[in-house]
C-alpha positions in Angstrom: 93.4 181.2 18.9 95.1 180.7 22.3 92.1 180.0 24.2 90.8 177.2 21.8 94.7 175.6 21.7 94.9 175.1 25.8 91.8 172.7 26.0 92.9 170.6 22.9 96.3 170.3 24.5 94.8 169.3 28.2 92.0 167.2 26.4 95.3 165.6 24.8 97.4 164.9 27.8 94.0 163.1 29.3 93.5 160.8 26.3 97.2 159.9 26.8 96.8 159.1 30.4 94.2 157.4 30.0 95.7 154.9 27.1 98.5 154.2 29.5 96.3 153.4 32.0 94.2 151.1 30.1 97.6 149.4 28.8 99.3 149.1 32.1 96.8 148.5 34.6 93.5 147.5 32.8 94.9 144.4 31.7 92.8 141.7 32.7 90.4 139.9 30.5 86.7 141.9 30.4 84.6 138.7 31.4 80.9 137.9 29.5 77.9 138.1 31.8 77.9 135.2 34.1 81.5 134.1 33.2 84.3 133.8 36.2 87.8 134.5 36.3 89.5 131.6 35.8 91.4 130.5 39.0 94.9 129.1 39.5 94.7 125.8 41.4 98.4 124.7 41.9 100.3 127.6 43.6 103.7 126.3 42.3 106.1 126.6 39.6 107.8 124.1 37.9 110.8 124.3 39.3 109.2 124.3 42.3 107.5 121.1 42.2 109.6 118.2 43.7 107.3 115.3 42.9 103.9 113.9 41.8 102.5 111.5 43.7 98.8 109.2 42.3 96.3 107.9 44.5 93.8 105.4 43.9 94.2 104.3 40.4 95.6 101.4 39.2 99.1 101.6 39.8 98.7 102.4 43.6 101.1 104.9 45.2 102.8 106.1 41.6 105.4 108.8 42.2 107.2 110.5 39.7 109.9 112.8 41.1 111.9 115.6 40.1 115.4 116.9 41.1 117.4 119.9 39.4 119.8 119.5 36.6 118.5 115.3 36.7 116.2 113.6 34.3 112.7 112.6 36.0 112.6 109.3 37.8 109.8 106.8 38.8 110.2 106.5 42.6 107.3 103.8 43.2 106.1 101.6 43.0 110.0 100.8 42.1 112.7 102.8 40.7 112.9 103.6 37.4 113.8 105.9 34.4 110.8 108.0 33.6 109.9 109.2 29.7 111.2 112.9 29.8 108.5 114.2 27.8 105.5 112.6 29.5 107.0 113.4 32.6 107.5 117.1 32.1 104.2 117.5 29.9 102.2 116.2 32.9 103.9 118.5 35.5 103.0 121.6 33.0 99.2 120.4 32.6 99.0 120.2 36.3 101.1 123.5 37.4 99.4 125.4 34.9 96.2 123.9 35.2 93.0 126.8 36.0 89.3 126.4 36.6 86.9 126.8 34.1 84.4 128.1 37.3 84.1 128.0 40.7 80.9 125.4 40.8 80.5 125.6 44.6 82.4 128.0 46.9 81.8 125.9 50.4 80.1 122.4 49.7 79.2 120.2 52.4 79.0 117.0 50.3 81.5 116.2 47.5 79.9 113.0 47.1 77.0 114.4 44.4 80.3 115.5 42.1 82.0 112.4 42.3 84.7 113.0 44.7 84.9 110.5 47.4 87.6 108.5 49.3 87.9 105.8 46.4 88.4 109.1 43.6 91.9 109.5 42.1 94.1 111.9 43.7 97.2 113.3 42.8 99.5 114.8 45.1 102.0 117.4 44.4 104.8 118.0 46.4 107.0 121.0 46.5 109.1 123.5 48.8 106.1 124.8 50.5 104.3 121.3 50.7 101.8 119.2 49.3 98.7 120.2 47.1 96.3 117.1 46.6 93.5 117.3 43.9 90.8 114.9 43.7 89.0 114.6 40.5 85.5 113.6 40.0 83.0 113.0 37.7 82.2 114.4 34.0 79.7 117.4 34.1 76.7 116.9 32.0 77.2 119.8 30.1 81.1 120.8 28.1 82.8 117.5 28.6 84.8 118.9 31.9 85.5 117.4 35.3 84.6 118.3 39.0 87.7 118.7 41.0 88.4 119.6 44.7 91.6 120.7 46.4 92.3 119.2 50.0 92.1 121.8 52.8 89.2 124.0 50.8 85.6 123.3 50.9 85.5 124.6 47.0 84.4 122.7 44.1 86.2 123.6 40.5 85.3 122.3 36.9 88.2 122.2 35.1 88.9 121.4 31.0 88.8 117.6 30.3 92.2 117.1 29.0 93.1 117.3 32.7 91.7 113.7 33.3 94.2 112.6 31.1 96.9 113.7 33.6 95.4 111.9 36.6 94.6 108.6 34.8 98.4 108.0 34.3 99.8 104.4 34.7 103.2 103.4 35.4 103.3 102.0 31.9 102.3 105.5 30.5 105.3 107.3 32.7 108.0 104.9 32.1 111.0 105.2 30.0 110.6 103.2 26.7 113.7 103.4 25.4 116.0 100.5 26.1 119.0 102.2 26.3 119.1 105.8 27.7 122.9 106.7 26.7 123.8 107.4 23.4 126.3 105.3 21.8 129.8 106.8 20.8 133.2 105.1 19.5 131.7 101.9 19.0 134.9 99.5 18.2 133.7 96.3 17.7 130.0 94.2 16.5 129.4 90.6 16.6 126.1 90.1 14.5 124.0 86.8 14.4 120.8 86.7 12.9 119.8 82.7 12.3 123.0 81.4 9.8 124.6 85.1 9.5 127.3 85.3 11.9 129.2 88.5 11.0 132.4 90.4 13.2 133.1 93.9 12.2 135.8 96.2 13.8 136.8 99.9 13.5 140.2 100.8 14.2 139.9 104.4 12.4 139.8 107.7 15.2 136.4 109.1 13.0 134.8 105.9 13.7 133.2 105.9 10.2 135.8 103.2 8.3 134.5 99.8 9.3 136.2 96.1 8.3 134.2 93.2 8.5 137.0 90.5 10.0 134.5 87.5 9.6 133.5 84.9 7.8 135.4 87.0 5.3 137.9 89.7 5.4 136.2 92.9 3.1 135.5 96.4 3.4 132.3 96.8 4.8 129.1 99.1 4.1 129.5 102.2 6.4 125.9 103.3 6.1 124.6 100.3 6.7 126.5 99.8 10.0 125.8 103.5 11.2 122.4 103.1 10.9 122.2 99.6 12.6 123.8 101.8 15.7 121.4 104.2 15.2 118.4 101.7 14.9 119.6 100.0 18.4 120.3 103.3 20.5 116.8 104.2 19.6 115.2 100.6 20.0 111.8 101.2 22.0 109.5 99.0 23.9 106.0 98.6 22.8 105.1 96.6 25.8 106.5 95.9 29.4 106.4 92.7 30.3 108.8 91.2 33.2 111.4 93.5 34.6 113.3 90.1 36.3 112.1 87.0 34.2 112.5 83.6 35.8 112.4 82.1 32.8 114.1 82.9 29.4 113.4 79.9 27.6 109.5 80.1 27.4 110.3 83.3 25.3 113.1 81.7 23.1 115.7 83.9 24.5 118.1 81.1 25.6 118.9 80.8 21.8 117.8 84.0 20.1 116.9 84.7 16.6 119.0 87.4 16.5 121.7 88.3 18.8 123.9 91.8 18.1 126.6 92.4 20.7 128.4 96.5 20.5 131.6 96.8 22.3 132.9 100.3 22.3 136.3 101.8 22.7 136.5 101.1 26.6 135.4 97.8 26.3 131.9 98.5 27.2 129.5 96.0 25.7 125.9 96.4 24.8 123.8 93.7 23.4 120.2 92.9 21.9 118.5 89.4 21.9 115.0 88.5 20.1 113.3 85.7 20.7 110.0 83.7 19.7 107.3 86.5 17.9 104.0 86.9 19.9 101.4 88.6 17.1 103.0 91.6 16.2 105.4 91.9 18.6 108.5 89.8 19.1 110.2 89.2 22.5 113.6 91.5 23.3 116.1 91.2 26.1 119.3 93.7 26.8 120.2 92.3 30.2 119.4 89.2 30.4 116.9 89.7 32.9 114.1 92.0 31.7 111.8 90.7 28.8 109.7 93.1 26.9 107.7 93.4 23.8 109.1 95.2 20.8 107.1 95.5 17.4 107.9 92.5 14.6 108.8 95.7 12.5 111.1 97.5 14.4 113.4 94.0 14.7 113.2 93.5 11.1 114.6 96.5 10.3 117.8 95.1 12.1 117.8 91.8 10.3 120.5 91.6 8.0 122.1 89.0 5.9 126.1 88.7 5.7 126.5 90.1 2.3 124.3 93.2 3.3 127.5 94.3 5.3 129.9 94.3 2.5 130.6 97.4 1.2 128.7 98.0 -2.0 131.4 98.5 -4.6 133.6 95.9 -6.6 136.3 94.4 -4.6 139.2 95.5 -7.3 142.5 96.7 -6.4 143.5 100.4 -6.6 145.3 101.6 -10.0 148.3 102.7 -7.9 149.0 99.1 -7.1 148.6 97.6 -10.4 151.4 96.3 -12.3 149.5 94.7 -15.2 146.1 95.1 -16.9 144.3 92.6 -18.9 141.0 93.2 -21.4 139.7 90.4 -23.4 136.4 90.3 -25.9 135.2 88.4 -28.8 138.7 90.6 -30.6 141.2 89.4 -28.5 143.3 90.6 -25.5 144.9 93.6 -25.1 147.5 93.5 -22.3 149.1 97.1 -20.6 151.9 96.6 -18.6 154.0 99.3 -15.8 157.3 99.7 -15.8 159.4 102.8 -14.2 155.7 104.4 -13.5 154.5 104.5 -17.2 152.0 102.4 -18.7 153.0 100.4 -21.7 150.8 99.0 -24.5 153.0 96.7 -27.2 156.3 98.7 -26.0 154.8 101.9 -26.6 153.8 104.5 -23.4 150.1 105.4 -23.2 148.5 108.1 -21.2 147.4 107.5 -17.6 143.8 108.8 -18.4 143.4 105.7 -20.6 143.4 103.3 -17.3 142.2 105.8 -15.1 138.6 105.9 -16.4 138.5 102.1 -16.5 139.4 102.1 -12.7 137.2 105.1 -11.6 134.2 103.6 -13.6 134.8 100.1 -11.4 135.5 101.2 -8.1 132.0 103.5 -8.7 130.3 101.0 -9.7 127.5 100.1 -7.0 126.7 96.3 -6.5 123.2 95.1 -6.5 123.9 92.2 -4.8 126.2 89.1 -4.1 125.4 85.8 -4.3 127.1 82.3 -5.1 128.8 81.0 -7.8 125.9 79.4 -8.9 123.1 79.6 -12.2 126.0 80.5 -14.2 123.7 79.7 -17.3 120.9 82.3 -16.5 123.5 84.9 -15.3 125.4 84.2 -18.9 128.4 83.5 -17.2 128.7 79.6 -17.9 131.2 79.8 -20.6 134.1 81.9 -19.3 136.0 81.8 -22.6 133.5 83.5 -24.5 133.0 86.0 -21.8 135.0 89.5 -21.6 137.6 89.6 -19.2 138.9 91.9 -16.6 142.4 91.0 -15.1 143.9 93.2 -12.6 147.4 92.1 -11.3 149.5 93.5 -8.7 153.1 92.5 -6.8 150.8 90.6 -4.3 147.3 89.7 -6.2 145.7 88.8 -9.6 142.3 89.5 -9.4 140.0 88.2 -12.6 136.6 89.5 -13.6 134.5 87.8 -15.9 131.4 90.2 -17.5 128.1 88.2 -18.3 125.8 89.8 -21.2 123.5 92.7 -20.6 120.2 91.6 -18.8 118.0 95.0 -18.7 119.4 97.7 -16.7 121.7 95.0 -15.0 124.2 92.5 -15.2 126.2 89.8 -13.8 129.8 89.2 -13.3 132.0 86.8 -11.2 135.4 86.2 -9.8 136.3 82.6 -9.1 134.7 82.9 -6.0 130.9 84.5 -6.3 128.7 86.4 -8.5 128.3 89.9 -8.1 124.7 91.7 -9.8 125.9 95.1 -11.2 124.6 98.1 -13.0 125.3 97.5 -17.0 127.5 101.0 -16.4 130.4 98.4 -16.1 130.4 97.2 -19.6 130.2 100.4 -21.2 133.1 101.6 -19.2 135.1 98.2 -20.2 134.1 98.9 -23.8 135.2 102.5 -23.9 138.6 101.5 -22.2 139.3 98.6 -24.4 138.6 100.6 -27.5 140.6 103.7 -26.1 143.7 101.4 -25.6 143.5 99.4 -29.3 143.2 103.0 -31.2 145.6 105.0 -28.7 148.9 106.9 -30.2 152.1 106.4 -28.4 152.2 109.1 -25.5 155.1 111.3 -25.8 
C-alpha cells in the first residue's frame, strides 16, 4: 500500500507544478499556424506622451499637446481648446496600436506599400523622444493598412480603424462647446427674442428663485430658466466658420434675432447672439468676434415668448394675507371676512379649512397659457356679470378673477389685464368652496 501511495503523491506534486508553471509563465497567446505575434508599435504609455503632430494632411502641422492635470490643447495651426474625448481617444488608439503582422522585415522600397514623402505622418512626442509613423495604402484583403516607423525598415500591417486617427482635421479635434466653464451663481438674465424683451433677476442664495422684473413684475418659471441656462452652457458648434469675422452684418449679427445675456453674482457677463439662418444652421457669436454655425433646432430650443418665463400658477394672494373673500355664482354672492384671526360668514365663525381648500386649489392649478384680454366671447367671458367670480382682498391688493364656462378639460379665466387658460379643476374647487360656505355651521 505504501509503495503505491508514494508514486501517487509524486505524480500529484508534478501536476501542481505544471499547472503553476502554465498559469504564471506560459501566458503568451497560442498562435495559429502561419500567424504572427502582434508587435507593440509605440513604446510609450499615455501619460508619457507630450504631443501628437500630424504632417501631410489637409491641416499642415496640426499639433495636439498634453500636459499633466490639464485639458488637452491644440497648439498648431493656432491655439484652440481641444475636444477632450476626441483627443484622448486618438491618444489611446495610437499608443495601444499593435501590428496584425510584419509584412517585410527589411524593405528597401516603401513606395510599393503606398508610403512616400507625401504620405500622412503622425509624430508622437514623449519623454523618450519622437516616434514618427507613416500610413500607406489599404491592403487588398481585410481592409488593413500598411504602416512604417521612422528609423526602421519594417513594414507593418495594422487594423483599418487606425486610418481615422491619421486623417484627423482641425475641426475634428476642436472643442465644439462655446463655453468651457460651468455656469454657476447666475444672478441676472437679459433676454430678447424679436419683440419679446424680458429681464429676470435672482437674488436668492440657492439660485433657484427667479423673478421677472421687466416688462412686468411676476414670479418666474424656475424650471424653464434652469433649463435655459443649461442649454446655453451646453450650446455646441455644428460648423466652424470664422474665428475672426471682419463683418458681423453679413450674418445679421449686428441686429440679432435672439440675444441672451447672463450675468453672474461677480458681474461676469456671457452672451449668445443668433443671426440669420443658412440651411439647417443659424449663425451664432458669443464674443462679437468669432462666428460659427449652430443647428437651427438647437437655437429654436432657446426661443421663448414673454409669458413662457412666467410662473405657471394663477397669480393670487396667499390665504395668510387675505382679509376678505367673495365668491359669486348664479345664485348670488357669499362674502367671508377676517376678524381677529377668524373667518366670519354672516357674522358667524367658520372653519379655516373651508377657505384653505379653495386657496390650495387655486395655487396648485397649473396655467396652460397666458394671453391678452381679447376674444372674450369665444372664451365665454364677454358678459362678466354672468360669470362666476372670485374676489380676494388684502390690506394692499384687491384681486378679481372671472371664470368662463368649461371647454372640454380646460377653461378660461380673466382678471382686469389678461386671460388665462387653465384646467377645469379650478371650477370644481370654486363650486366646492361656495357650497361649503353656504352650508357651513358656525364653528365653536
